[in-house]
PAKOL-278534 format. One line per field, with one value per atom (N, C-alpha, C): atom name; residue in three letters; z, y negated, x; chain. Coordinates in Angstrom, 2 decimals, always signed. Each point is the difference from the previous one (the first is absolute). Example, Ala and Ser with C-alpha at 12.3 -4.5 7.8 and 13.67 -1.06 7.14 Angstrom:
<bapas>
a = [N:CA:C:N:CA:C]
r = [ALA:ALA:ALA:SER:SER:SER]
pz = [+7.80:+0.00:+0.00:-0.72:+0.06:+0.73]
py = [+5.69:-1.19:-1.20:-1.05:-1.19:-1.09]
px = [+13.19:-0.89:+0.90:-0.35:+0.82:-0.77]
c = [A:A:A:A:A:A]
</bapas>
This chain:
<bapas>
a = [N:CA:C:N:CA:C:N:CA:C:N:CA:C:N:CA:C:N:CA:C:N:CA:C:N:CA:C:N:CA:C:N:CA:C:N:CA:C:N:CA:C:N:CA:C:N:CA:C:N:CA:C:N:CA:C:N:CA:C:N:CA:C:N:CA:C:N:CA:C:N:CA:C:N:CA:C:N:CA:C:N:CA:C:N:CA:C:N:CA:C:N:CA:C:N:CA:C:N:CA:C:N:CA:C:N:CA:C:N:CA:C:N:CA:C:N:CA:C:N:CA:C:N:CA:C:N:CA:C:N:CA:C:N:CA:C:N:CA:C:N:CA:C:N:CA:C:N:CA:C:N:CA:C:N:CA:C:N:CA:C:N:CA:C:N:CA:C:N:CA:C:N:CA:C:N:CA:C:N:CA:C:N:CA:C:N:CA:C:N:CA:C:N:CA:C:N:CA:C:N:CA:C:N:CA:C:N:CA:C:N:CA:C:N:CA:C:N:CA:C:N:CA:C:N:CA:C:N:CA:C:N:CA:C:N:CA:C:N:CA:C:N:CA:C:N:CA:C:N:CA:C:N:CA:C:N:CA:C:N:CA:C:N:CA:C:N:CA:C:N:CA:C:N:CA:C:N:CA:C:N:CA:C:N:CA:C]
r = [MET:MET:MET:PRO:PRO:PRO:LYS:LYS:LYS:LEU:LEU:LEU:ILE:ILE:ILE:ARG:ARG:ARG:ILE:ILE:ILE:GLY:GLY:GLY:GLN:GLN:GLN:GLN:GLN:GLN:SER:SER:SER:GLU:GLU:GLU:GLY:GLY:GLY:ILE:ILE:ILE:LEU:LEU:LEU:ASP:ASP:ASP:VAL:VAL:VAL:THR:THR:THR:VAL:VAL:VAL:GLY:GLY:GLY:PRO:PRO:PRO:LEU:LEU:LEU:VAL:VAL:VAL:GLU:GLU:GLU:LEU:LEU:LEU:TRP:TRP:TRP:GLY:GLY:GLY:PHE:PHE:PHE:GLY:GLY:GLY:ALA:ALA:ALA:ARG:ARG:ARG:GLY:GLY:GLY:ARG:ARG:ARG:ILE:ILE:ILE:THR:THR:THR:ARG:ARG:ARG:ALA:ALA:ALA:PRO:PRO:PRO:GLU:GLU:GLU:ALA:ALA:ALA:PHE:PHE:PHE:GLU:GLU:GLU:LEU:LEU:LEU:ALA:ALA:ALA:ALA:ALA:ALA:ILE:ILE:ILE:ARG:ARG:ARG:ASP:ASP:ASP:TYR:TYR:TYR:VAL:VAL:VAL:GLY:GLY:GLY:VAL:VAL:VAL:ASP:ASP:ASP:LYS:LYS:LYS:ILE:ILE:ILE:ALA:ALA:ALA:LEU:LEU:LEU:ASP:ASP:ASP:GLY:GLY:GLY:ASN:ASN:ASN:SER:SER:SER:LEU:LEU:LEU:ARG:ARG:ARG:LYS:LYS:LYS:LEU:LEU:LEU:GLU:GLU:GLU:PRO:PRO:PRO:ARG:ARG:ARG:VAL:VAL:VAL:ALA:ALA:ALA:VAL:VAL:VAL:ASP:ASP:ASP:LEU:LEU:LEU:LEU:LEU:LEU:HIS:HIS:HIS:SER:SER:SER:LEU:LEU:LEU:PRO:PRO:PRO:LYS:LYS:LYS:VAL:VAL:VAL:MET:MET:MET:ALA:ALA:ALA]
pz = [+107.86:+0.80:-0.83:-1.52:-1.24:+0.98:-0.03:+0.73:+1.09:+1.00:+1.19:-0.41:-0.77:-0.16:-0.69:-1.06:-0.79:+1.18:+0.94:+0.70:+1.59:+0.25:+0.60:-0.65:-1.14:-0.70:-0.48:-0.04:-0.12:+1.67:+0.17:+1.65:+0.71:-0.13:+0.47:+1.08:+0.07:+1.07:+1.05:+0.33:+0.66:-0.02:-1.20:+0.40:-0.75:+0.94:+0.15:+0.18:-0.43:+0.07:+1.17:-0.45:+1.07:+1.05:+0.51:+1.25:+1.23:-0.18:+1.35:+0.84:-0.33:+1.76:+0.02:-0.88:+0.90:+0.71:+0.19:+0.43:+0.98:+0.10:+1.61:+0.75:-1.17:+1.26:+0.85:-0.80:+0.45:+1.32:-0.23:+0.95:-0.10:-1.41:-0.77:-0.06:+0.45:-0.87:+0.93:-0.13:+0.72:+1.42:-0.12:+0.99:+1.30:-0.75:+1.09:+0.15:+0.95:+0.69:+0.18:-0.48:+0.21:+1.21:+0.95:+1.08:-0.99:-0.52:-0.57:-1.98:+0.27:-1.90:-0.24:-1.25:-0.31:-0.58:+0.17:-0.25:-1.55:+0.18:-1.84:-0.17:+0.27:-0.60:-0.53:+1.43:-0.17:-1.59:+0.18:-1.44:-1.39:+0.36:-0.98:-0.29:+0.94:-0.38:-0.22:-0.62:-0.37:-1.24:-0.26:-1.56:-1.15:+0.00:-1.08:-0.36:+0.72:-0.37:+0.72:-0.66:+0.04:-0.88:-0.94:-1.34:-0.88:-1.45:-0.37:-1.79:+0.55:-1.17:+0.32:+1.53:+0.20:-0.72:-0.63:-0.38:-1.82:+0.20:-2.16:-0.90:-0.54:-0.29:-1.92:+0.30:-1.03:-1.34:-0.15:-0.79:+1.45:+0.30:+0.92:+1.54:-0.11:+1.01:+0.59:+1.29:+1.11:+0.71:-0.28:+0.44:+0.40:+1.39:+0.53:-0.25:-0.20:-0.14:+0.87:+1.56:+0.56:+1.24:+0.37:+0.79:+1.04:+0.55:+1.82:-0.26:-1.52:+0.08:+0.25:+0.51:+0.19:-0.03:-1.10:-0.26:+0.72:+0.11:+0.67:-0.09:-0.98:-0.73:+0.78:+0.91:+0.79:+0.52:-0.14:+0.19:-0.70:-1.60:-1.13:-0.85:+0.11:-0.74:-0.07:+1.29:+0.22:-1.70:+0.56:-0.67:-1.36:-0.27:-1.63:-0.46:+0.13:+0.15:-0.59:+1.35:-0.06:-1.16]
py = [-102.00:-2.16:+0.12:-0.23:-1.06:-0.46:+1.07:+0.44:-1.23:+0.01:-0.61:-1.72:+0.34:-1.53:-0.58:+0.83:-0.98:-0.99:+1.28:+0.38:-1.35:-0.53:-0.61:-1.14:+0.49:-2.14:-0.07:+0.66:+0.30:-0.77:+1.16:-0.78:-0.63:-0.97:-1.40:+0.65:+0.75:+0.73:+0.71:+0.31:+0.70:+0.90:+1.02:+1.90:-0.86:-0.38:-0.31:+0.80:+0.92:+0.49:-0.52:-1.07:-0.78:-0.68:-0.13:-0.01:+0.42:+0.67:+0.85:-1.17:-1.13:-0.63:-1.23:+0.58:-1.16:+0.64:+1.41:+0.97:+0.07:-0.02:+0.29:-1.54:-1.01:-1.10:+0.08:-0.18:+0.60:+0.47:+1.05:+1.14:+1.24:-0.04:+1.87:+0.44:-0.25:+0.78:+1.22:+0.67:+0.71:-0.49:-0.76:-0.97:-0.31:+0.19:-0.03:-1.23:-0.59:-0.37:-1.18:-1.48:-1.37:-0.51:-1.66:-0.20:-1.13:-0.88:-0.94:-0.24:-0.94:-0.15:-0.42:+0.81:-1.08:-1.23:-1.06:-1.21:-0.46:-0.94:-0.60:+0.32:-0.43:+0.37:+1.21:+0.46:+2.15:+0.19:-0.16:+0.14:-0.37:-1.72:+0.11:+0.54:-0.09:+0.70:+1.39:+1.25:+1.06:-0.02:-1.20:-0.94:+0.13:-0.14:-0.01:+2.14:+0.52:+1.84:+0.78:-1.04:+1.16:-0.85:+1.43:+0.03:+0.48:-0.19:+1.92:-1.46:-0.64:-1.57:+0.20:+0.43:+0.17:+1.26:+0.93:+1.43:+0.42:+0.41:+0.13:+1.27:+0.08:+1.72:-0.13:+0.80:-0.48:+1.92:+0.03:+1.60:+1.20:+0.79:+1.01:-0.71:-1.16:-0.01:-1.90:+0.37:-0.97:-0.76:-2.01:-0.82:-0.99:-0.24:-0.80:-1.30:-1.39:-1.03:-0.85:+0.69:-0.67:+1.38:+0.05:+0.68:+0.80:-1.28:+0.32:+2.03:-0.59:+0.35:+1.48:+0.47:+0.70:+1.33:+0.92:+0.67:+1.84:-0.61:+0.75:+1.24:+0.80:+0.70:+0.69:+0.29:+1.33:-0.10:-1.93:+0.36:-0.62:-0.76:-0.55:+1.65:+1.09:+1.16:+0.54:+0.36:+1.17:-1.72:-0.68:-0.76:-0.21:+0.17:-0.09:+0.81:+1.23:+1.47:+1.28:-1.27:+0.84:-0.93]
px = [+113.79:-0.09:-0.13:-0.17:-0.56:-1.48:-0.71:-1.40:-0.77:+1.04:+0.20:+0.57:+1.45:-0.11:-1.17:-0.97:-0.20:-1.80:-0.42:-0.92:-0.28:+1.53:+0.61:-0.17:+0.14:-0.15:-1.09:-0.67:-1.77:-0.86:+0.22:-0.50:+0.75:+0.71:+0.88:-0.02:+0.78:+0.76:-0.68:-0.98:-0.78:+0.53:+0.12:+0.98:+1.70:+0.62:+1.38:+1.41:-0.08:+1.39:+1.33:+0.09:+1.12:-0.95:-0.70:-0.61:+0.44:+0.84:+0.47:+0.63:+0.93:+0.44:-1.40:-1.30:-0.69:-0.76:-0.43:-0.12:+0.48:+1.50:+0.21:-0.18:+0.41:-0.31:-1.17:-1.13:-1.38:-0.37:+0.98:-0.33:-0.34:+0.10:-1.14:+1.33:+1.55:+1.00:+0.45:+1.23:+0.88:+0.41:+0.28:-0.07:-0.70:-1.42:-1.04:-0.94:-0.21:-0.90:+0.57:-0.79:+0.73:-0.62:+0.64:-1.12:-0.02:-0.07:-0.23:-0.19:-0.74:+0.05:+1.67:-0.91:+2.01:-0.19:+1.19:-0.36:+0.54:-0.39:+0.39:+0.32:+1.88:+0.93:+0.75:-0.69:-0.08:-0.72:-0.63:-1.18:+0.79:+0.56:+0.87:+1.62:+0.01:+1.50:+0.28:-1.25:+0.02:-0.84:-0.53:-0.73:+0.58:+1.94:+0.44:+0.25:-0.15:-0.21:-0.70:-1.09:-0.96:-1.05:-0.41:-0.71:+0.45:-1.12:-0.08:+1.55:-0.36:+0.62:+1.06:+0.77:+1.67:+0.81:-1.06:+0.28:-0.34:+0.88:-0.21:+0.22:-1.05:+0.89:+0.99:+1.32:+0.48:-0.17:-0.46:-0.58:-0.38:+1.02:-0.95:+0.64:+1.18:+0.70:-0.71:-0.14:-1.29:+1.84:+0.19:+0.50:-0.80:+1.03:-0.08:+0.13:-0.90:+0.39:+0.69:+0.47:-0.49:+1.05:+1.12:+0.45:-0.06:-1.21:-0.59:-1.43:-0.43:-0.88:-0.53:-1.13:+0.12:-1.10:-0.04:-1.11:-0.53:-1.18:-0.32:-1.26:+0.33:-1.59:-0.33:-0.07:-0.48:-2.07:+0.31:-2.01:-0.42:+1.31:-1.02:-0.55:+1.05:+0.19:-1.69:-0.43:-1.31:-1.39:+0.22:-0.91:+0.15:+1.42:-0.02:-0.65:+0.62:-0.62:-0.81:-1.43:-1.30:-0.69]
c = [A:A:A:A:A:A:A:A:A:A:A:A:A:A:A:A:A:A:A:A:A:A:A:A:A:A:A:A:A:A:A:A:A:A:A:A:A:A:A:A:A:A:A:A:A:A:A:A:A:A:A:A:A:A:A:A:A:A:A:A:A:A:A:A:A:A:A:A:A:A:A:A:A:A:A:A:A:A:A:A:A:A:A:A:A:A:A:A:A:A:A:A:A:A:A:A:A:A:A:A:A:A:A:A:A:A:A:A:A:A:A:A:A:A:A:A:A:A:A:A:A:A:A:A:A:A:A:A:A:A:A:A:A:A:A:A:A:A:A:A:A:A:A:A:A:A:A:A:A:A:A:A:A:A:A:A:A:A:A:A:A:A:A:A:A:A:A:A:A:A:A:A:A:A:A:A:A:A:A:A:A:A:A:A:A:A:A:A:A:A:A:A:A:A:A:A:A:A:A:A:A:A:A:A:A:A:A:A:A:A:A:A:A:A:A:A:A:A:A:A:A:A:A:A:A:A:A:A:A:A:A:A:A:A:A:A:A:A:A:A:A:A:A:A:A:A]
</bapas>
């Protein structure tokens, strides 16, 4: 997890374990395709809980700095393990 957070910070969010809500909003997640692009207000609404700056490591524990943050390791781990 420390490596994932560091990569997220160094990549300025390109690899971000908290990006799930954004993926869903654009129609690439489990809910499927969208019929229109997200509105600016919809994108702004999730900005408060997407980003590696919303999580922190305390020793071996991951702490969410914002309660609505969701961490998705499924898509990130293969990139880090390679």
